[in-house]
Every structure is written in structure tokens, then in C-alpha cells.
MOPAC internal coordinates of N, CA, C and O (Angstrom, degrees):
PM7 1SCF
backbone

  N    0.0000 0     0.00 0     0.00 0    0    0    0
  C    1.4489 1     0.00 0     0.00 0    1    0    0
  C    1.6656 1   100.62 1     0.00 0    2    1    0
  O    1.2310 1   118.17 1   133.28 1    3    2    1
  N    1.1570 1   121.09 1   -46.72 1    3    2    1
  C    1.5052 1   122.52 1  -175.53 1    5    3    2
  C    1.5130 1   112.80 1   -52.74 1    6    5    3
  O    1.2310 1   120.00 1   144.60 1    7    6    5
  N    1.3122 1   117.60 1   -35.40 1    7    6    5
  C    1.4926 1   123.67 1   173.12 1    9    7    6
  C    1.4051 1   111.81 1   -46.61 1   10    9    7
  O    1.2310 1   122.92 1   124.50 1   11   10    9
  N    1.4920 1   112.01 1   -55.50 1   11   10    9
  C    1.4378 1   118.77 1   178.74 1   13   11   10
  C    1.6290 1   114.55 1   -48.32 1   14   13   11
  O    1.2310 1   123.89 1   132.90 1   15   14   13
  N    1.2829 1   110.14 1   -47.10 1   15   14   13
  C    1.4182 1   117.99 1  -176.60 1   17   15   14
  C    1.5900 1   109.37 1   -63.93 1   18   17   15
  O    1.2310 1   121.69 1   137.78 1   19   18   17
  N    1.3076 1   114.37 1   -42.22 1   19   18   17
  C    1.4910 1   118.83 1   178.20 1   21   19   18
  C    1.5080 1   106.18 1   -53.58 1   22   21   19
  O    1.2310 1   120.30 1   126.54 1   23   22   21
  N    1.3343 1   117.02 1   -53.46 1   23   22   21
  C    1.3999 1   124.46 1  -173.22 1   25   23   22
  C    1.5788 1   111.39 1   -56.67 1   26   25   23
  O    1.2310 1   121.62 1   135.63 1   27   26   25
  N    1.3383 1   114.50 1   -44.37 1   27   26   25
  C    1.3163 1   124.38 1   178.73 1   29   27   26
  C    1.6278 1   112.90 1   -64.17 1   30   29   27
  O    1.2310 1   123.90 1   140.70 1   31   30   29
  N    1.3148 1   110.13 1   -39.30 1   31   30   29
  C    1.4884 1   115.53 1   173.41 1   33   31   30
  C    1.5528 1   112.22 1   -65.55 1   34   33   31
  O    1.2310 1   122.90 1   143.17 1   35   34   33
  N    1.3258 1   112.04 1   -36.83 1   35   34   33
  C    1.5902 1   115.61 1   179.84 1   37   35   34
  C    1.5027 1   104.75 1   -65.12 1   38   37   35
  O    1.2310 1   119.31 1   134.03 1   39   38   37
  N    1.3347 1   118.93 1   -45.97 1   39   38   37
  C    1.4482 1   124.05 1  -172.73 1   41   39   38
  C    1.4732 1   110.85 1   -58.49 1   42   41   39
  O    1.2310 1   122.21 1   137.36 1   43   42   41
  N    1.2828 1   113.37 1   -42.64 1   43   42   41
  C    1.5237 1   121.10 1  -179.06 1   45   43   42
  C    1.5325 1   111.78 1   -64.51 1   46   45   43
  O    1.2310 1   122.54 1   134.05 1   47   46   45
  N    1.4053 1   112.73 1   -45.95 1   47   46   45
  C    1.3869 1   125.11 1   179.65 1   49   47   46
  C    1.6118 1   109.60 1   -57.34 1   50   49   47
  O    1.2310 1   121.44 1   132.85 1   51   50   49
  N    1.2930 1   114.85 1   -47.15 1   51   50   49
  C    1.3775 1   121.26 1  -169.94 1   53   51   50
  C    1.6306 1   106.38 1   -69.18 1   54   53   51
  O    1.2310 1   118.73 1   150.79 1   55   54   53
  N    1.2430 1   120.02 1   -29.21 1   55   54   53
  C    1.4045 1   123.84 1   175.62 1   57   55   54
  C    1.4278 1   117.22 1   -56.73 1   58   57   55
  O    1.2310 1   116.45 1   -42.12 1   59   58   57
  N    1.3026 1   124.35 1   137.88 1   59   58   57
  C    1.4445 1   116.20 1   172.50 1   61   59   58
  C    1.4946 1   117.10 1   -59.86 1   62   61   59
  O    1.2310 1   123.06 1   -38.44 1   63   62   61
  N    1.3272 1   111.74 1   141.56 1   63   62   61
  C    1.5429 1   116.62 1  -171.29 1   65   63   62
  C    1.4158 1   107.76 1   -61.68 1   66   65   63
  O    1.2310 1   113.53 1   150.78 1   67   66   65
  N    1.3069 1   129.84 1   -29.22 1   67   66   65
  C    1.4641 1   130.02 1  -177.85 1   69   67   66
  C    1.5457 1   104.58 1   -64.51 1   70   69   67
  O    1.2310 1   117.96 1   144.17 1   71   70   69
  N    1.3239 1   121.49 1   -35.83 1   71   70   69
  C    1.4795 1   121.11 1  -170.19 1   73   71   70
  C    1.5097 1   104.27 1   -82.63 1   74   73   71
  O    1.2310 1   120.07 1   136.49 1   75   74   73
  N    1.4717 1   117.48 1   -43.51 1   75   74   73
  C    1.3587 1   123.98 1  -174.00 1   77   75   74
  C    1.5554 1   118.51 1   -69.41 1   78   77   75
  O    1.2310 1   121.69 1  -112.17 1   79   78   77
  N    1.3310 1   114.37 1    67.83 1   79   78   77
  C    1.5011 1   121.62 1  -177.36 1   81   79   78
  C    1.4325 1   108.57 1   -70.70 1   82   81   79
  O    1.2310 1   118.11 1   -22.59 1   83   82   81
  N    1.3641 1   121.21 1   157.41 1   83   82   81
  C    1.3754 1   127.08 1  -177.29 1   85   83   82
  C    1.5708 1   105.49 1   -56.25 1   86   85   83
  O    1.2310 1   117.32 1   139.48 1   87   86   85
  N    1.2336 1   122.71 1   -40.52 1   87   86   85
  C    1.5048 1   129.11 1  -171.49 1   89   87   86
  C    1.6073 1   103.46 1   -60.29 1   90   89   87
  O    1.2310 1   121.99 1   130.38 1   91   90   89
  N    1.2769 1   113.80 1   -49.62 1   91   90   89
  C    1.4776 1   121.11 1  -174.63 1   93   91   90
  C    1.6279 1   108.26 1   -61.71 1   94   93   91
  O    1.2310 1   121.87 1   130.50 1   95   94   93
  N    1.2858 1   114.03 1   -49.50 1   95   94   93
  C    1.3955 1   119.87 1   179.60 1   97   95   94
  C    1.4087 1   116.72 1   -60.75 1   98   97   95
  O    1.2310 1   120.27 1   138.86 1   99   98   97
  N    1.4498 1   117.08 1   -41.14 1   99   98   97
  C    1.5000 1   123.99 1   174.51 1  101   99   98
  C    1.5123 1   109.15 1   -62.76 1  102  101   99
  O    1.2310 1   119.45 1   132.40 1  103  102  101
  N    1.3845 1   118.66 1   -47.60 1  103  102  101
  C    1.4440 1   121.93 1   179.10 1  105  103  102
  C    1.5900 1   112.97 1   -59.93 1  106  105  103
  O    1.2310 1   120.22 1   145.77 1  107  106  105
  N    1.3459 1   117.18 1   -34.23 1  107  106  105
  C    1.4071 1   120.87 1   175.52 1  109  107  106
  C    1.4494 1   112.01 1   -66.52 1  110  109  107
  O    1.2310 1   121.36 1   138.93 1  111  110  109
  N    1.2718 1   115.01 1   -41.07 1  111  110  109
  C    1.5564 1   120.90 1  -172.81 1  113  111  110
  C    1.5241 1   103.27 1   -71.20 1  114  113  111
  O    1.2310 1   118.59 1   136.08 1  115  114  113
  N    1.3271 1   120.29 1   -43.92 1  115  114  113
  C    1.4568 1   120.82 1   177.73 1  117  115  114
  C    1.4585 1   116.60 1   -60.29 1  118  117  115
  O    1.2310 1   120.81 1   136.33 1  119  118  117
  N    1.3522 1   116.06 1   -43.67 1  119  118  117
  C    1.5096 1   123.10 1   172.20 1  121  119  118
  C    1.5602 1   107.86 1   -57.52 1  122  121  119
  O    1.2310 1   122.41 1   132.29 1  123  122  121
  N    1.2739 1   112.99 1   -47.71 1  123  122  121
  C    1.5193 1   113.21 1   178.26 1  125  123  122
  C    1.4636 1   118.49 1   -58.24 1  126  125  123
  O    1.2310 1   121.70 1   142.39 1  127  126  125
  N    1.2783 1   114.36 1   -37.61 1  127  126  125
  C    1.5172 1   127.31 1   177.45 1  129  127  126
  C    1.5605 1   104.73 1   -58.22 1  130  129  127
  O    1.2310 1   119.74 1   122.47 1  131  130  129
  N    1.2463 1   118.10 1   -57.53 1  131  130  129
  C    1.4965 1   124.17 1   175.64 1  133  131  130
  C    1.3783 1   109.33 1   -44.82 1  134  133  131
  O    1.2310 1   122.78 1   119.78 1  135  134  133
  N    1.4563 1   112.27 1   -60.22 1  135  134  133
  C    1.4590 1   118.50 1  -165.84 1  137  135  134
  C    1.5578 1   107.84 1   -60.93 1  138  137  135
  O    1.2310 1   119.32 1   139.85 1  139  138  137
  N    1.3486 1   118.90 1   -40.15 1  139  138  137
  C    1.4621 1   122.38 1   176.44 1  141  139  138
  C    1.5125 1   112.02 1   -58.25 1  142  141  139
  O    1.2310 1   123.85 1   134.79 1  143  142  141
  N    1.3244 1   110.22 1   -45.21 1  143  142  141
  C    1.5620 1   115.24 1  -177.51 1  145  143  142
  C    1.5896 1   107.34 1   -61.23 1  146  145  143
  O    1.2310 1   120.75 1   126.44 1  147  146  145
  N    1.2945 1   116.16 1   -53.56 1  147  146  145
  C    1.3921 1   118.43 1  -179.91 1  149  147  146
  C    1.5647 1   112.08 1   -55.31 1  150  149  147
  O    1.2310 1   118.30 1   133.57 1  151  150  149
  N    1.2884 1   120.84 1   -46.43 1  151  150  149
  C    1.4492 1   120.81 1   177.90 1  153  151  150
  C    1.4717 1   114.27 1   -56.32 1  154  153  151
  O    1.2310 1   122.02 1   126.95 1  155  154  153
  N    1.3407 1   113.73 1   -53.05 1  155  154  153
  C    1.4202 1   118.53 1   179.43 1  157  155  154
  C    1.5542 1   115.35 1   -59.29 1  158  157  155
  O    1.2310 1   123.59 1   149.11 1  159  158  157
  N    1.3960 1   110.72 1   -30.89 1  159  158  157
  C    1.5385 1   115.87 1   178.09 1  161  159  158
  C    1.5964 1   106.11 1   -67.72 1  162  161  159
  O    1.2310 1   119.94 1   139.51 1  163  162  161
  N    1.3910 1   117.73 1   -40.49 1  163  162  161
  C    1.3914 1   117.90 1  -176.28 1  165  163  162
  C    1.5630 1   115.95 1   -71.60 1  166  165  163
  O    1.2310 1   124.01 1   146.57 1  167  166  165
  N    1.3230 1   109.90 1   -33.43 1  167  166  165
  C    1.4095 1   118.48 1   175.08 1  169  167  166
  C    1.5816 1   113.56 1   -64.23 1  170  169  167
  O    1.2310 1   125.25 1   141.22 1  171  170  169
  N    1.3129 1   107.53 1   -38.78 1  171  170  169
  C    1.6386 1   116.32 1   177.82 1  173  171  170
  C    1.5849 1   109.89 1   -66.31 1  174  173  171
  O    1.2310 1   122.26 1   148.31 1  175  174  173
  N    1.2836 1   113.28 1   -31.69 1  175  174  173
  C    1.4746 1   117.26 1  -176.36 1  177  175  174
  C    1.5874 1   111.03 1   -82.71 1  178  177  175
  O    1.2310 1   117.55 1   164.92 1  179  178  177
  N    1.3269 1   122.26 1   -15.08 1  179  178  177
  C    1.4131 1   116.93 1   176.73 1  181  179  178
  C    1.5275 1   115.83 1   -68.96 1  182  181  179
  O    1.2310 1   120.10 1   180.00 1  183  182  181

């Protein structure tokens, strides 16, 4: 799961700072948290 977080962090860092507002970053992190939760849930049910 941490690999996904690293990719997300890299994507945020590559984006121009002017575009990467705090709101965008926060939203991306929240989406990532939900995604990780869903994936770990799916793995647990296998």
C-alpha cells in the first residue's frame, strides 16, 4: 500500500506549486486513504 502513497506524493511534487493548492493535496490524500482502505478490504476478503 505504501507504494501507492509514494506515487501519489511524487505526482503532487511534480505538479507546479501554483496548481498544487492545499485543498487539492488534501483531497488527493483523502481519496488515497479511501482507495487504500478499499484495497486492503478486498485483499482481506480473498
